[in-house]
N, C-alpha and C positions, 0 to 999 in steps of 0.2 A: 503494499499499501504505500502511495504517496506520502510524504509527510504531511502537506496542505490538506490531504483528506484528512488524516489522522486529527490535524487540528481542529477542523471544522466540526468533524464529528464530536469531539471530546470539549468544545468550546462552550463553557456554562451559560444559560439562559439568562437573559438581561432580567432585574427584576420585574419590569411589567410585563415580560412575556410569560411568567410564571402563575401557574393558579395555585390554591392552596387549600388544602382539608384539614380537617380537624382530626387530630390523633385522640386526645382526651381532656378532659376538662376539670378544673377543680375552682370549688367557689368557697375562698374562705371568707369573704363579707357577701352576706346577702344581697342578690341583686346585682352581683358585679364578677360575674363569671370570667376567668383566663383560661385559654385554651391554648394547647402545643399543637401548632401548625407545621405541616408537610408539605413541601413544596412538589409540584407536579405539573406535565406539560400535556396537551391533548395530542390524540393520536396524529391530528394534522400539522403539528408542529414537527413530530418524528419524519413525517413525509417529506417536509419542508427541507428537515436537515439533509435528508437523505437525498433530495434531489439537487441540494447544494454541493454534497461532497461527490456524488458520483454521476450526476446527471438524470434527467426522468426516466431515461431507458436502459439505466444500468444497474438496476437494483429490481427485487421482486420480493414478495410474502407469500409464503405457502404456511397452511394451516392443516393440523391433523388434532386427533382426539387422543390421551391416554388415559384410560378410566373418564373420571369426571373433569378430567384437567385438560383446556385446550391450549396447544401447545402450537408457537408462530417460530418459523424459520424464515429470517431475513438473508437473502442471498444479494451479493454486489458482485458484479465482476471488475475485478482487482487485475490489471496487467493481461487481460483476455481470459482469464480465467474466473470462475463462479465460486465463491467462498460464502460460506452460509454459518450464522450463529443464529441460538437456538433459546427460546426461555417460554414459559406456560403460565397459566391463570385459570382459577376456577369460574363459574358464572357468578357474574356479581347481584347482587341482592335486589338492586334496584331495575337494570337492565337486561338480566339473566345472561344469555349465550351472546347476545350483541355486546353486552359491556366487559364479557371475558374475552371475547377476541379482541377488542382494543385495548384490554389490559395486557395480553398475551404480546400484543403487536410493540406496545410502549416498553414492556419488559425487555424483549428481543433489542430492542432499541439501546436499551442500558448496555447489553450485551456488546453492542458496537461502541458503546462511549457516550451515548446520547442522553444527555442530563445525568449523566453518573456524579457530576459535581455536588449536585443537591442533596446528595447523601452525607455531604460533609458540613451541611448547614446545621448551626446549634442554636440552643435557647431563642428558640423563634416564637414566643409567647406572645399572646395578643388578648385583647377582649373579644368576648363573641356575644351573641344574642341568644337567650333563655327562650326556649318555647314549650308549652306544655300543651299536649295533644288532648283530644276530647276523652281518651280512656284515663287520662291522668299521668301518661308518661311523658317524661323530661327530654327533651331533646336540646342540642346547641347546634347553632348555625354561624359562621363567619359572620364578622361583621360588615356593612354593607360598604365599607371604605377600605376593604382589607387589603388590596393591593398596595395603595400608599402607606398603610401601616406598616406591610410587610417590607415596603422598601426602606422606610427609616429603621426597621429592626435590622434588616442586612448592613444597612452604612454604617450602623452603632455596634452592631456585637459579632457581624461576618464581611470586616474588610478583606479576610483572606479570598473570599469569594468574588467580590468586585474586582480585586486585582488580578485574580485569574483569568476575568473576562478580557480585562483591558491587555494583559500581556499575550492571549491568544489572538486579539484581535489585531495587534501590533503585528505578531509573527506571520499571521494571515495575509496582511496589506503587503508586508514586505517579500515575501515570496511571491504574491500576484505582480508587484512592481517587477521584480527579476524576471518573472514569466515574459512580461509585457517587453522589456527591454530586449529579452532573446528573441522574441517574436518580430521585432522591429530590426533586429540586427540581420537575421535569416531573412527578410525582406529586402534590405539592401542589398544583401548577396547576390540573392537571385536576381533582382532588377540589374546587378552590376554584370553577372554572368550574361543576362539576355544582351544587355549592351556590348558586350565584347562579341556575342555570337553573331550578331546584327552587323557589327562594323569591322571585325578583323578575321574575316575568314580563312584570309590566305598564312596568318600568323597566329592562328587561335591557341595552339600549343603553347607557345611564348607567352602569349598575353595571359594563360591560365595561370602560369607558373608567376609571373610577375603579381598576380592579382592575390596568392597564397602570401605573398610579404605584406602585404598592403592593410593598411588599419580600415576600419569602418568609415571612420572620418575621411580620410581618403576617398574611398570609393563615392561618399558623398559628394564630393568636393566635384569630382570627375562627372558625376552624374549631373551635378547642378548646373556646371558651366557647360556643359553639353547641349543641356535644355535651352539655357542661355543662347546659345550659337544657332539654334534651329528655330528660334522664335522671330 
């Protein structure tokens, strides 16, 4: 796998991209519940990350059942070869099989590195909303503005997570700039070879040998001067 692909897959999601669910709740003061939140991403976010890393047509997901467990295998074409990584989940209480398919897909994404950084988050405690059902059961829901609350929590208690985002983005940017520079250099060399082929048919081997010693800047200068001569 290319380094840039690994960086894209493992890049932590930004705070505004994360969703949050309650793990458990304590209520030391009546009417002021505090919940421990766990970060997660939607299946669509995993799909987008796979698209970014491999391209839309270079990955696929396959599902199977092992007992009551739904297994998902995410395959990606790396250097012309298909590589698969797998994980699974049970049916969810809310969406049944559909929820199980989504959870299995997201867990298989974690095996590839997607959103794995969220497991390093600590002390994500914040307020929640208490709700009593008609049957008398007490449940707790995330606060309405939970995303902005958790963004502040991350900034205060999980600086390492935010620093990791910045580090990945800087490295990805540097690699993309290097790749772009290489494409530009390859284009100049191709144009220069075309120029030689068109204008030096009789002495072409000699001109090719000269070109091997030339810098890209010198090729650009020749091509630029030739352009002005023909205008």
